[in-house]
C-alpha positions in Angstrom: -42.4 -8.1 -16.2 -39.8 -6.1 -15.4 -37.1 -7.4 -13.9 -34.8 -4.7 -11.2 -31.5 -5.7 -10.1 -30.9 -3.2 -8.1 -32.4 -1.2 -5.3 -32.8 1.9 -4.6 -29.9 2.6 -2.3 -27.4 1.7 -5.0 -29.4 4.5 -7.6 -28.7 6.4 -4.5 -25.2 5.6 -3.7 -23.9 5.4 -7.6 -25.8 9.5 -7.6 -23.6 10.4 -4.9 -20.5 9.3 -6.3 -21.4 10.9 -9.4 -21.7 14.0 -7.5 -18.4 13.7 -5.9 -16.8 12.4 -9.1 -18.0 15.6 -10.8 -17.0 18.2 -7.6 -13.4 16.8 -7.9 -13.0 17.4 -11.5 -14.9 20.5 -11.7 -12.2 21.4 -8.8 -9.3 20.1 -10.8 -9.9 22.5 -13.5 -10.6 25.9 -11.2 -7.3 25.1 -9.9 -5.9 24.4 -13.4 -6.8 27.8 -15.0 -6.0 29.5 -11.1 -2.1 27.6 -12.1 -2.5 28.7 -16.0 -3.7 32.7 -14.8 -0.8 32.9 -12.7 2.2 30.8 -12.1 3.8 32.9 -10.7 2.2 32.7 -7.6 1.7 29.5 -7.5 5.5 29.0 -8.1 5.7 31.1 -5.2 3.7 29.0 -2.9 5.5 25.6 -3.8 9.0 27.2 -3.0 7.8 28.8 0.4 6.0 25.1 1.0 9.7 23.4 0.4 12.3 25.9 2.2 9.7 25.7 5.2 9.6 21.3 5.1 13.2 22.0 4.5 13.4 24.3 7.4 12.0 22.3 9.7 14.0 18.6 8.4 17.7 20.2 8.1 16.4 22.0 12.3 15.3 18.3 13.2 18.4 16.7 11.9 20.6 19.3 13.9 19.0 18.8 17.2 19.2 14.6 16.7 23.1 15.2 15.9 23.8 17.4 19.0 21.4 15.2 21.1 23.4 11.6 19.9 27.2 13.9 20.2 25.7 14.2 24.2 25.3 11.0 23.8 28.9 9.4 23.4 30.3 12.4 25.6 28.7 10.0 28.1 29.4 6.7 27.5 32.9 7.7 26.1 35.7 5.5 28.3 37.5 7.9 28.5 35.4 10.3 30.0 37.5 12.6 32.9 34.3 12.9 35.5 35.7 9.8 37.7 36.6 9.9 41.3 39.4 9.2 42.9 39.6 8.1 47.1 36.5 6.4 46.8 35.8 3.1 48.4 33.5 0.9 47.5 31.7 -1.5 50.6 30.4 -5.0 49.9 28.2 -6.2 52.6 27.8 -10.2 53.2 25.0 -12.1 54.1 26.0 -13.5 56.8 25.7 -10.4 59.3 21.8 -10.4 59.6 
C-alpha cells in the first residue's frame, strides 16, 4: 500500500517554483554573456544611470537649501519688514 504525503497542489506549486527559478537562471546567464560581449555599452549605461540620479539628488538638495534660506529670512529677528505708527486696539468684554 502506497502512502502519498503530498497532494497535486504541492506538485503543481513545486513545478511552478522550478519554472520560475529556471527562467531567472537563464536570464542571469544571458545578461552575463551580454556583459562579457559588450562591456563598454553596459559601463556607459551604468554611468548614465548614476549621472541622472546624481543630478536629481543635487537638484533636490539645492531646492531644499533655497527653501530653508527663504524660511530663515522670514523668521529672522532683525527683519526690516515692520510697520511704523501702528496702533493695536484691544476691546474690553464690558462693551457688549
